[in-house]
All heavy atoms as an XYZ file, in Angstrom:
855
protein
N       0.847     -1.212      0.026
C      -0.003     -0.001      0.023
C       0.851      1.295     -0.021
O       0.568      2.159     -0.707
C      -0.942     -0.047      1.208
C      -1.773      1.127      1.366
S      -2.954      1.145     -0.032
C      -4.167      2.297      0.548
N       1.899      1.263      0.816
C       2.793      2.385      0.915
C       3.474      2.679     -0.394
O       3.666      3.760     -0.820
C       3.777      2.276      2.030
C       4.608      3.517      2.279
C       5.604      3.379      3.395
O       5.669      2.363      4.025
N       6.306      4.416      3.742
N       3.904      1.582     -1.041
C       4.561      1.727     -2.377
C       3.696      2.413     -3.355
O       4.112      3.215     -4.273
C       5.040      0.396     -2.912
C       6.177     -0.197     -2.072
C       5.682     -0.967     -0.860
O       4.475     -1.226     -0.815
O       6.500     -1.329     -0.027
N       2.405      2.067     -3.320
C       1.408      2.639     -4.253
C       1.251      4.121     -3.990
O       1.212      4.913     -4.932
C       0.086      1.942     -4.178
C      -1.068      2.447     -5.134
C      -0.607      2.151     -6.556
C      -2.338      1.648     -4.843
N       1.205      4.491     -2.769
C       1.093      5.844     -2.367
C       2.306      6.664     -2.821
O       2.168      7.802     -3.391
C       0.828      6.057     -0.895
C      -0.551      5.635     -0.396
C      -0.543      5.714      1.093
C      -1.694      6.403     -0.987
N       3.457      6.092     -2.580
C       4.711      6.774     -3.007
C       4.738      6.925     -4.531
O       5.195      7.926     -5.047
C       5.881      5.962     -2.477
C       6.199      6.016     -1.042
C       7.309      5.096     -0.700
C       6.469      7.485     -0.554
N       4.256      5.854     -5.238
C       4.229      5.941     -6.664
C       3.373      7.131     -7.175
O       3.757      7.913     -8.039
C       3.743      4.690     -7.294
C       3.525      4.666     -8.775
C       4.575      4.705     -9.654
C       2.270      4.764     -9.300
C       4.424      4.707    -11.055
C       2.057      4.787    -10.636
C       3.108      4.793    -11.536
N       2.218      7.238     -6.551
C       1.251      8.407     -6.912
C       1.822      9.733     -6.584
O       1.689     10.650     -7.360
C      -0.170      8.125     -6.332
C      -0.867      7.148     -7.058
C      -1.197      5.875     -6.640
C      -1.398      7.163     -8.367
N      -1.898      5.178     -7.599
C      -2.000      5.920     -8.719
C      -1.283      8.152     -9.383
C      -2.549      5.684     -9.953
C      -1.875      7.927    -10.693
C      -2.455      6.682    -10.849
N       2.507      9.808     -5.466
C       3.122     11.081     -5.083
C       4.128     11.429     -6.125
O       4.382     12.621     -6.541
C       3.783     11.043     -3.691
C       2.819     11.380     -2.631
C       2.239     10.485     -1.724
C       2.218     12.600     -2.412
N       1.400     11.163     -0.877
C       1.344     12.458     -1.279
C       2.330     13.917     -2.928
C       0.564     13.522     -0.727
C       1.514     14.913     -2.416
C       0.725     14.735     -1.331
N       4.999     10.412     -6.559
C       5.994     10.673     -7.574
C       5.389     11.143     -8.895
O       5.817     12.089     -9.482
C       6.808      9.399     -7.768
C       7.765      9.513     -8.964
C       9.025     10.285     -8.775
C       7.582      8.967    -10.172
C       9.781     10.417     -9.815
C       8.383      9.168    -11.223
C       9.603      9.860    -11.097
O      10.430      9.994    -12.120
N       4.288     10.459     -9.329
C       3.596     10.904    -10.554
C       3.096     12.287    -10.447
O       3.213     13.124    -11.385
C       2.444      9.859    -10.830
C       3.022      8.519    -11.175
C       1.540     10.401    -12.011
C       3.904      8.458    -12.425
N       2.434     12.704     -9.273
C       1.956     14.014     -9.061
C       3.053     15.044     -9.155
O       2.965     16.032     -9.742
C       1.195     14.071     -7.825
C      -0.113     13.406     -7.809
C      -0.721     13.376     -6.391
C      -1.070     13.960     -8.775
N       4.182     14.660     -8.462
C       5.362     15.617     -8.468
C       5.904     15.777     -9.881
O       6.277     16.887    -10.251
C       6.429     15.083     -7.495
C       7.635     15.958     -7.559
C       7.648     17.194     -7.007
C       8.778     15.592     -8.277
C       8.815     18.061     -7.052
C       9.858     16.348     -8.337
C       9.877     17.588     -7.736
N       6.032     14.714    -10.580
C       6.602     14.726    -11.919
C       5.698     15.623    -12.828
O       6.219     16.418    -13.621
C       6.718     13.343    -12.527
C       7.375     13.171    -13.926
C       8.799     13.746    -13.891
C       7.337     11.773    -14.382
N       4.414     15.431    -12.723
C       3.433     16.232    -13.489
C       3.600     17.676    -13.199
O       3.604     18.543    -14.051
C       2.070     15.705    -13.230
O       1.076     16.488    -13.868
N       3.680     18.061    -11.912
C       3.780     19.427    -11.460
C       5.115     19.918    -11.979
O       5.190     21.080    -12.479
C       3.708     19.488     -9.963
C       3.960     20.858     -9.317
C       2.824     21.816     -9.789
C       4.034     20.753     -7.796
N       6.195     19.218    -11.823
C       7.487     19.646    -12.270
C       7.582     19.964    -13.753
O       8.080     20.994    -14.201
C       8.557     18.639    -11.915
O       9.838     18.984    -12.396
N       6.934     19.066    -14.520
C       6.957     19.312    -15.983
C       6.102     20.520    -16.387
O       6.489     21.289    -17.180
C       6.462     17.990    -16.726
C       7.301     16.805    -16.663
C       6.666     15.655    -17.288
C       8.604     17.128    -17.390
N       5.046     20.668    -15.685
C       4.084     21.829    -16.027
C       4.757     23.142    -15.629
O       4.715     24.118    -16.392
C       2.807     21.675    -15.154
O       2.010     22.738    -15.358
N       5.493     23.150    -14.499
C       6.197     24.427    -14.065
C       7.320     24.647    -15.042
O       7.525     25.852    -15.404
C       6.624     24.322    -12.590
C       7.565     25.439    -12.241
C       5.440     24.249    -11.656
N       8.057     23.674    -15.416
C       9.175     23.919    -16.356
C       8.719     24.426    -17.628
O       9.442     25.243    -18.264
C      10.041     22.665    -16.432
O       9.330     21.662    -17.082
N       7.599     23.959    -18.135
C       7.089     24.413    -19.418
C       6.570     25.865    -19.382
O       6.846     26.696    -20.260
C       5.954     23.571    -19.918
C       6.348     22.155    -20.393
C       5.120     21.323    -20.630
O       3.969     21.650    -20.483
N       5.416     20.066    -21.177
N       5.996     26.272    -18.220
C       5.478     27.608    -18.061
C       6.577     28.568    -17.754
O       6.389     29.823    -18.019
C       4.426     27.654    -16.962
C       3.176     26.822    -17.338
C       2.138     26.928    -16.231
O       2.264     27.603    -15.242
N       1.078     26.074    -16.402
N       7.717     28.196    -17.228
C       8.726     29.112    -16.882
C       9.920     29.155    -17.814
O      10.848     29.884    -17.644
C       9.331     28.761    -15.448
O       9.827     27.471    -15.484
C       8.220     28.946    -14.415
N       9.806     28.387    -18.911
C      10.887     28.410    -19.939
C      10.964     29.780    -20.560
O       9.952     30.398    -20.969
C      10.688     27.299    -20.955
O       9.480     27.551    -21.684
N      12.207     30.357    -20.678
C      12.341     31.635    -21.257
C      12.096     32.809    -20.323
O      12.080     33.947    -20.712
N      11.945     32.484    -19.037
C      11.778     33.551    -18.030
C      12.978     33.538    -16.994
O      13.797     32.671    -17.104
C      10.499     33.352    -17.286
O      10.520     32.254    -16.452
N      12.958     34.513    -16.112
C      14.015     34.568    -15.074
C      13.696     33.774    -13.831
O      14.420     33.766    -12.828
C      14.154     36.039    -14.642
C      14.689     36.875    -15.760
O      15.339     36.304    -16.755
O      14.538     38.132    -15.774
N      12.657     32.953    -13.856
C      12.192     32.185    -12.715
C      12.936     30.836    -12.673
O      13.067     30.166    -13.755
C      10.651     31.950    -12.771
C       9.946     33.273    -12.717
C      10.211     31.027    -11.608
C       8.417     33.096    -12.836
N      13.480     30.499    -11.596
C      14.215     29.290    -11.438
C      13.454     28.439    -10.368
O      13.480     28.731     -9.249
C      15.680     29.483    -10.954
C      16.512     28.260    -10.891
O      16.072     27.198    -11.425
N      17.581     28.277    -10.232
N      12.798     27.326    -10.770
C      12.055     26.430     -9.899
C      12.802     25.128     -9.799
O      13.210     24.577    -10.796
C      10.617     26.241    -10.402
C       9.817     25.357     -9.530
C       9.905     27.534    -10.648
N      12.945     24.681     -8.547
C      13.612     23.368     -8.256
C      13.077     22.741     -7.025
O      12.564     23.443     -6.199
C      15.147     23.529     -8.306
C      15.596     24.450     -7.189
C      15.992     23.934     -5.941
C      15.693     25.852     -7.346
C      16.404     24.795     -4.968
C      16.114     26.712     -6.417
C      16.458     26.192     -5.191
N      13.303     21.432     -6.981
C      12.927     20.725     -5.715
C      13.962     20.947     -4.646
O      15.168     20.917     -4.883
C      12.720     19.269     -6.030
C      12.263     18.492     -4.837
C      11.001     18.537     -4.339
C      13.255     17.742     -4.114
C      10.670     17.718     -3.298
C      12.904     17.027     -3.006
C      11.562     17.038     -2.555
O      11.231     16.352     -1.419
N      13.486     21.183     -3.392
C      14.420     21.344     -2.355
C      13.957     20.636     -1.083
O      12.855     20.098     -1.098
C      14.605     22.893     -2.067
O      15.620     23.082     -1.099
N      14.702     20.758     -0.074
C      14.309     20.136      1.267
C      14.216     21.329      2.286
O      14.728     22.415      2.038
C      15.334     19.177      1.755
O      16.559     19.855      1.923
C      15.490     18.062      0.717
N      13.486     21.088      3.412
C      13.382     22.170      4.385
C      14.782     22.599      4.893
O      15.032     23.696      5.242
C      12.565     21.511      5.505
C      11.714     20.500      4.770
C      12.594     20.004      3.700
N      15.718     21.635      5.096
C      17.058     21.976      5.628
C      17.802     22.897      4.551
O      18.412     23.894      4.991
C      17.872     20.715      5.921
O      18.014     20.017      4.772
N      17.653     22.697      3.280
C      18.347     23.510      2.326
C      17.703     24.933      2.309
O      18.332     25.937      2.176
C      18.138     22.905      0.882
S      19.101     21.464      0.606
N      16.341     24.977      2.480
C      15.581     26.223      2.522
C      16.116     27.035      3.702
O      16.374     28.221      3.623
C      14.155     25.969      2.575
C      13.297     27.196      2.756
C      13.150     28.058      1.663
C      12.650     27.467      3.856
C      12.338     29.280      1.830
C      11.808     28.628      4.055
C      11.771     29.528      2.990
O      11.008     30.632      3.196
N      16.134     26.368      4.893
C      16.602     27.079      6.093
C      18.037     27.593      6.038
O      18.373     28.626      6.501
C      16.326     26.243      7.320
C      14.844     25.988      7.622
C      14.714     25.007      8.807
C      14.190     27.323      7.945
N      18.842     26.743      5.374
C      20.254     27.136      5.180
C      20.309     28.423      4.309
O      21.130     29.318      4.696
C      21.018     25.955      4.541
C      22.540     26.230      4.425
S      23.416     24.785      3.783
C      22.775     24.623      2.148
N      19.612     28.461      3.242
C      19.646     29.651      2.372
C      19.097     30.937      3.139
O      19.559     31.974      3.049
C      18.844     29.401      1.135
C      19.488     28.461      0.150
C      20.921     28.914     -0.228
O      21.109     30.087     -0.545
O      21.859     28.019     -0.250
N      18.012     30.675      3.959
C      17.481     31.840      4.755
C      18.511     32.260      5.708
O      18.696     33.521      5.949
C      16.252     31.409      5.525
C      14.984     31.249      4.727
C      13.834     30.802      5.629
C      14.617     32.521      4.078
N      19.342     31.322      6.314
C      20.392     31.729      7.273
C      21.502     32.478      6.519
O      21.971     33.405      7.116
C      20.913     30.512      7.951
C      21.813     30.821      9.095
O      21.612     31.952      9.662
N      22.681     29.893      9.419
N      21.785     32.081      5.293
C      22.807     32.761      4.563
C      22.401     34.238      4.150
O      23.212     35.139      4.032
C      23.093     32.062      3.188
C      23.934     30.848      3.323
C      24.170     30.190      1.987
C      24.846     28.937      2.012
N      24.991     28.334      0.619
N      21.051     34.485      4.060
C      20.571     35.757      3.684
C      20.789     36.803      4.861
O      20.681     38.003      4.688
C      19.167     35.708      3.342
N      20.966     36.241      6.110
C      21.265     37.111      7.274
C      20.134     38.137      7.548
O      20.402     39.289      7.701
C      22.631     37.725      7.177
C      23.100     38.221      8.493
O      22.687     37.658      9.522
N      24.135     39.115      8.521
N      18.859     37.668      7.466
C      17.753     38.549      7.632
C      17.351     38.591      9.122
O      17.712     37.654      9.900
C      16.514     38.021      6.881
C      16.729     37.898      5.413
C      15.544     37.215      4.779
C      16.873     39.312      4.783
N      16.735     39.634      9.602
C      16.250     39.779     10.935
C      14.767     39.406     10.888
O      14.007     40.013     10.140
C      16.453     41.183     11.448
O      17.834     41.471     11.372
C      16.027     41.252     12.889
N      14.338     38.487     11.729
C      12.979     38.058     11.796
C      12.285     38.529     13.100
O      12.934     38.568     14.193
C      12.872     36.525     11.740
C      13.532     36.003     10.554
C      14.820     35.569     10.459
C      12.956     35.853      9.275
N      15.089     35.064      9.263
C      13.925     35.243      8.430
C      11.680     36.042      8.734
C      13.680     34.954      7.141
C      11.468     35.806      7.441
C      12.486     35.170      6.614
N      11.019     38.943     12.991
C      10.311     39.364     14.210
C       9.818     38.151     14.942
O       9.698     37.017     14.363
C       9.154     40.209     13.809
O       8.210     39.492     13.033
N       9.667     38.290     16.207
C       9.186     37.126     17.022
C       7.718     37.372     17.355
O       7.336     38.428     17.805
C      10.080     37.030     18.285
C       9.520     35.847     19.215
C      11.488     36.806     17.938
N       6.942     36.290     17.238
C       5.486     36.337     17.501
C       5.235     35.699     18.776
O       5.577     34.481     18.972
C       4.690     35.702     16.367
C       3.261     35.855     16.452
C       2.567     35.499     15.191
C       1.099     35.594     15.172
N       0.550     36.929     15.527
N       4.611     36.444     19.719
C       4.356     35.894     21.069
C       2.906     35.456     21.307
O       2.714     34.599     22.141
C       4.738     36.911     22.140
C       6.220     37.078     22.179
C       6.754     38.215     21.597
C       7.112     36.262     22.792
C       8.215     38.474     21.635
C       8.439     36.409     22.832
C       8.972     37.559     22.272
N       2.021     35.998     20.546
C       0.621     35.584     20.727
C       0.256     34.410     19.773
O       0.958     34.065     18.862
C      -0.350     36.773     20.480
C      -0.160     37.367     19.087
O       0.929     37.298     18.527
O      -1.177     37.822     18.541
N      -0.841     33.838     20.146
C      -1.282     32.650     19.346
C      -2.067     33.105     18.205
O      -2.947     34.029     18.312
C      -2.152     31.719     20.274
C      -2.422     30.397     19.666
O      -1.739     30.042     18.686
O      -3.250     29.630     20.187
N      -1.923     32.408     17.024
C      -2.733     32.828     15.877
C      -3.622     31.701     15.457
O      -4.217     31.734     14.345
C      -1.860     33.252     14.725
C      -0.752     32.211     14.385
C      -1.014     31.230     13.482
C       0.474     32.255     15.004
C      -0.060     30.331     13.097
C       1.442     31.348     14.611
C       1.171     30.399     13.701
N      -3.899     30.722     16.143
C      -4.894     29.651     15.935
C      -6.110     29.999     16.706
O      -6.025     30.437     17.821
C      -4.414     28.260     16.278
C      -3.366     27.818     15.292
C      -1.983     27.678     15.620
C      -3.739     27.349     14.006
C      -1.161     27.223     14.665
C      -2.888     26.906     13.125
C      -1.506     26.813     13.484
N      -7.267     29.588     16.354
C      -7.620     29.030     15.034
C      -7.805     30.028     13.948
O      -8.128     31.147     14.213
C      -8.967     28.283     15.354
C      -9.623     29.108     16.428
C      -8.462     29.683     17.264
N      -7.586     29.609     12.777
C      -7.866     30.481     11.684
C      -9.316     30.633     11.437
O     -10.136     29.703     11.761
C      -7.300     29.905     10.337
C      -5.746     29.951     10.307
C      -5.105     28.803     10.005
C      -5.071     31.109     10.465
C      -3.671     28.761      9.879
C      -3.671     31.141     10.362
C      -2.990     29.995     10.069
O      -1.671     30.043     10.064
N      -9.792     31.798     10.920
C     -11.150     32.033     10.627
C     -11.219     32.763      9.298
O     -10.531     33.759      9.064
C     -11.803     32.820     11.717
N     -12.134     32.347      8.386
C     -12.258     33.060      7.101
C     -13.648     33.636      6.994
O     -14.007     34.087      5.916
C     -11.965     32.050      5.913
C     -12.853     30.879      5.884
O     -13.607     30.703      6.878
O     -12.859     30.124      4.905
N     -14.334     33.739      8.089
C     -15.680     34.405      8.153
C     -16.102     34.341      9.597
O     -15.582     33.765     10.442
N     -17.208     35.120      9.752
C     -17.783     35.113     11.117
C     -18.281     33.682     11.458
O     -19.021     33.045     10.660
C     -18.939     36.075     11.079
C     -19.180     36.339      9.619
C     -18.037     35.961      8.896
N     -17.934     33.136     12.518
C     -18.317     31.751     13.088
C     -17.907     30.696     12.067
O     -18.543     29.693     11.929
C     -19.845     31.743     13.224
C     -20.296     32.835     14.152
N     -19.974     32.932     15.424
C     -21.122     33.950     13.851
C     -20.549     34.031     15.967
N     -21.235     34.676     15.010
N     -16.761     30.817     11.315
C     -16.253     29.805     10.407
C     -14.752     29.616     10.765
O     -13.897     30.228     10.220
C     -16.401     30.297      8.990
C     -17.874     30.444      8.537
C     -18.002     30.996      7.208
O     -16.972     31.334      6.541
O     -19.149     31.253      6.805
N     -14.512     28.738     11.743
C     -13.165     28.490     12.180
C     -12.593     27.222     11.672
O     -13.282     26.214     11.455
C     -13.189     28.484     13.698
C     -13.559     29.749     14.307
C     -14.882     29.852     14.798
C     -12.747     30.771     14.389
C     -15.303     31.110     15.343
C     -13.079     32.007     14.967
C     -14.424     32.149     15.453
N     -11.282     27.217     11.397
C     -10.606     25.997     10.905
C      -9.912     25.277     11.979
O      -8.747     24.922     11.939
C      -9.568     26.486      9.914
C     -10.052     27.124      8.662
C     -11.278     27.778      8.443
C      -9.320     27.213      7.501
N     -11.274     28.242      7.222
C     -10.170     27.975      6.556
C      -8.144     26.757      7.014
C      -9.797     28.208      5.265
C      -7.751     27.021      5.725
C      -8.580     27.832      4.858
N     -10.515     24.963     13.108
C      -9.900     24.389     14.248
C      -9.333     22.980     14.001
O      -8.367     22.627     14.653
C     -10.873     24.302     15.454
O     -11.972     23.648     15.106
C     -11.216     25.746     15.913
N      -9.858     22.247     13.171
C      -9.385     20.815     12.884
C      -8.538     20.771     11.665
O      -8.171     19.672     11.262
N      -8.171     21.856     11.072
C      -7.436     21.760      9.792
C      -5.957     21.304      9.908
O      -5.539     20.627      9.063
C      -7.402     23.255      9.181
C      -6.924     23.251      7.747
C      -7.727     22.786      6.707
C      -5.635     23.777      7.494
C      -7.241     22.809      5.432
C      -5.279     23.853      6.155
C      -6.052     23.426      5.167
O      -5.550     23.394      3.908
N      -5.360     21.644     11.021
C      -3.968     21.288     11.182
C      -3.857     20.190     12.221
O      -2.875     20.254     13.069
C      -3.083     22.511     11.532
C      -3.029     23.510     10.426
C      -3.774     24.647     10.439
C      -2.222     23.268      9.288
C      -3.754     25.577      9.445
C      -2.102     24.197      8.307
C      -2.868     25.312      8.389
N      -4.607     19.186     12.204
C      -4.524     18.093     13.280
C      -3.504     17.132     12.793
O      -3.044     17.030     11.626
C      -5.892     17.463     13.456
O      -6.371     16.994     12.217
C      -6.902     18.495     14.001
N      -3.208     16.289     13.733
C      -2.070     15.306     13.577
C      -2.736     13.972     13.075
O      -3.950     13.833     12.827
C      -1.339     15.076     14.869
O      -2.167     14.595     15.806
N      -1.935     12.931     13.034
C      -2.328     11.583     12.643
C      -2.803     11.444     11.216
O      -3.929     10.919     11.020
C      -3.242     11.007     13.620
C      -2.746     11.079     15.081
C      -3.664     10.375     16.038
N      -3.357     10.626     17.402
C      -2.496      9.973     18.104
N      -1.889      8.842     17.586
N      -2.200     10.242     19.353
N      -2.133     11.869     10.198
C      -2.503     11.743      8.833
C      -2.763     10.311      8.391
O      -3.606     10.018      7.609
C      -1.543     12.471      7.982
C      -0.245     12.443      8.896
C      -0.767     12.460     10.266
N      -1.889      9.405      8.898
C      -2.076      7.993      8.536
C      -3.391      7.430      9.081
O      -4.019      6.654      8.294
C      -0.886      7.186      9.162
N      -3.770      7.806     10.199
C      -5.088      7.377     10.707
C      -6.292      7.892      9.900
O      -7.182      7.260      9.612
C      -5.272      7.816     12.153
C      -6.584      7.406     12.776
C      -6.743      6.038     13.121
C      -7.577      8.268     13.039
C      -7.985      5.625     13.635
C      -8.761      7.863     13.569
C      -8.947      6.558     13.913
N      -6.114      9.185      9.447
C      -7.152      9.787      8.575
C      -7.212      9.030      7.262
O      -8.297      8.756      6.767
C      -6.790     11.286      8.315
C      -6.961     12.127      9.487
C      -6.564     13.597      9.102
C      -6.607     14.479     10.344
N      -6.199     15.771      9.982
N      -6.144      8.663      6.641
C      -6.119      7.894      5.453
C      -6.826      6.542      5.610
O      -7.596      6.092      4.868
C      -4.767      7.677      4.856
C      -4.573      6.757      3.721
C      -5.286      7.362      2.461
C      -3.138      6.454      3.408
N      -6.454      5.836      6.783
C      -7.073      4.529      7.074
C      -8.579      4.726      7.203
O      -9.322      3.873      6.695
C      -6.423      4.038      8.411
C      -7.052      2.733      8.840
C      -6.927      1.589      8.140
C      -7.911      2.732      9.949
C      -7.498      0.350      8.568
C      -8.571      1.595     10.352
C      -8.330      0.382      9.721
O      -8.949     -0.742     10.111
N      -9.005      5.709      7.895
C     -10.430      6.007      8.075
C     -11.135      6.200      6.754
O     -12.222      5.684      6.504
C     -10.657      7.173      9.046
C     -12.164      7.433      9.386
C     -12.830      8.237      8.343
O     -12.201      9.118      7.710
O     -13.984      8.024      8.174
N     -10.489      7.017      5.856
C     -11.078      7.318      4.531
C     -11.209      6.009      3.723
O     -12.210      5.786      3.029
C     -10.291      8.318      3.844
C     -10.432      9.628      4.419
C      -9.753     10.774      3.618
N      -9.807     12.021      4.288
C      -8.810     12.679      4.755
N      -7.592     12.139      4.601
N      -8.872     13.815      5.332
N     -10.120      5.250      3.677
C     -10.201      4.000      2.936
C     -11.196      3.004      3.556
O     -11.942      2.379      2.702
C      -8.816      3.348      2.936
C      -7.690      4.113      2.090
C      -6.378      3.454      2.344
C      -8.105      4.197      0.706
N     -11.249      2.926      4.803
C     -12.217      1.997      5.483
C     -13.641      2.417      5.140
O     -14.544      1.602      4.858
C     -12.044      1.986      7.033
O     -10.786      1.517      7.263
N     -13.866      3.678      5.158
C     -15.198      4.216      4.850
C     -15.565      3.904      3.371
O     -16.712      3.638      3.054
C     -15.359      5.693      5.112
C     -16.693      6.245      4.839
O     -17.707      5.685      5.362
N     -16.778      7.346      4.145
N     -14.623      4.039      2.476
C     -14.847      3.692      1.043
C     -15.306      2.222      0.948
O     -16.223      1.912      0.220
C     -13.641      3.921      0.280
C     -13.357      5.438      0.045
O     -14.302      6.280      0.239
N     -12.132      5.745     -0.388
N     -14.554      1.299      1.621
C     -14.968     -0.110      1.601
C     -16.303     -0.304      2.146
O     -17.122     -1.082      1.578
C     -13.845     -0.962      2.292
C     -12.544     -1.101      1.572
C     -11.378     -0.718      2.191
C     -12.503     -1.516      0.289
C     -10.175     -0.805      1.464
C     -11.396     -1.637     -0.443
C     -10.154     -1.266      0.209
N     -16.612      0.385      3.232
C     -17.835      0.233      3.905
C     -19.040      0.680      2.936
O     -20.073      0.033      2.819
C     -17.905      1.094      5.221
C     -19.304      0.993      5.931
C     -19.658     -0.324      6.432
C     -19.246      2.087      7.060
N     -18.798      1.835      2.280
C     -19.829      2.360      1.371
C     -20.092      1.359      0.127
O     -21.135      1.158     -0.314
C     -19.475      3.742      0.848
C     -19.389      4.780      1.967
C     -20.750      4.879      2.715
O     -21.781      4.748      2.179
N     -20.622      5.056      4.044
N     -18.882      0.808     -0.386
C     -19.017     -0.148     -1.470
C     -19.823     -1.354     -1.009
O     -20.685     -1.853     -1.696
C     -17.655     -0.494     -2.021
C     -17.745     -1.645     -2.925
C     -17.032      0.706     -2.763
N     -19.512     -1.819      0.182
C     -20.173     -3.038      0.697
C     -21.605     -2.774      0.970
O     -22.483     -3.510      0.655
C     -19.502     -3.362      2.040
C     -20.135     -4.548      2.797
C     -20.026     -5.840      2.071
N     -20.599     -6.925      2.877
C     -21.554     -7.737      2.333
N     -22.019     -7.571      1.161
N     -21.985     -8.641      3.095
N     -21.975     -1.574      1.478
C     -23.325     -1.198      1.744
C     -24.090     -1.067      0.447
O     -25.285     -1.459      0.309
C     -23.418      0.038      2.582
N     -23.480     -0.543     -0.556
C     -24.133     -0.351     -1.819
C     -24.309     -1.696     -2.577
O     -25.378     -1.976     -3.143
N     -23.368     -2.556     -2.422
C     -23.488     -3.901     -3.036
C     -24.564     -4.750     -2.412
O     -25.310     -5.450     -3.023
N     -24.664     -4.605     -1.059
C     -25.717     -5.352     -0.345
C     -27.087     -4.875     -0.780
O     -28.001     -5.720     -0.959
C     -25.519     -5.090      1.140
C     -26.487     -5.912      2.064
C     -26.226     -7.391      2.006
O     -25.064     -7.841      1.768
N     -27.294     -8.219      2.204
N     -27.282     -3.580     -0.910
C     -28.563     -3.044     -1.338
C     -28.962     -3.476     -2.787
O     -30.071     -3.775     -3.014
N     -27.915     -3.588     -3.601
C     -28.235     -4.019     -4.972
C     -28.623     -5.417     -5.032
O     -29.502     -5.884     -5.789
C     -26.998     -3.777     -5.846
N     -27.960     -6.301     -4.162
C     -28.386     -7.678     -4.155
C     -29.715     -7.909     -3.568
O     -30.466     -8.826     -3.985
C     -27.373     -8.522     -3.331
C     -26.190     -8.979     -4.085
C     -25.438    -10.138     -3.396
N     -25.157     -9.787     -2.004
C     -23.933     -9.358     -1.630
N     -22.982     -9.257     -2.501
N     -23.736     -9.051     -0.351
N     -30.168     -7.089     -2.622
C     -31.431     -7.303     -2.019
C     -32.586     -7.032     -3.022
O     -33.598     -7.560     -2.910
C     -31.543     -6.383     -0.768
C     -30.692     -6.792      0.353
C     -30.742     -5.890      1.455
O     -31.438     -4.846      1.409
O     -30.075     -6.110      2.538
N     -32.295     -6.233     -3.998
C     -33.314     -5.826     -4.952
C     -33.589     -6.920     -6.094
O     -34.485     -6.785     -6.858
N     -32.604     -7.819     -6.200
C     -32.626     -8.810     -7.242
C     -33.578     -9.952     -6.881
O     -33.662    -10.350     -5.735
C     -31.270     -9.385     -7.505
C     -30.275     -8.433     -8.102
C     -28.872     -9.128     -8.113
C     -30.759     -7.931     -9.437
N     -34.350    -10.470     -7.825
C     -35.199    -11.690     -7.547
C     -34.346    -12.892     -7.266
O     -33.265    -13.048     -7.781
C     -35.965    -11.857     -8.828
C     -35.237    -11.106     -9.855
C     -34.473    -10.097     -9.249
N     -34.773    -13.777     -6.347
C     -34.095    -14.970     -6.011
C     -34.640    -16.211     -6.774
O     -35.656    -16.234     -7.188
C     -34.142    -15.195     -4.430
O     -35.542    -15.313     -4.043
C     -33.471    -14.097     -3.746
């Protein structure tokens, strides 16, 4: 299962990479894949001064009484398992209903 997910991530990244390279050809934009450590190293080289934020900025809200409190939760593997299990459950429930309607 994990190999399949990694394969799809690779296909999505390859598609994105090709699309970006086609759109940026002939321009001054340089797009490349990097890692968080490389990004932070380059930020450190720039010798910038960053402000420090002391107050909390969660939860996000994009309207009155519309908060994103569950948007950045943990356990993504559990969420995937729940989604896949629900898909199987829905297929099973749909198949059972179709069988019940057939004459015996």
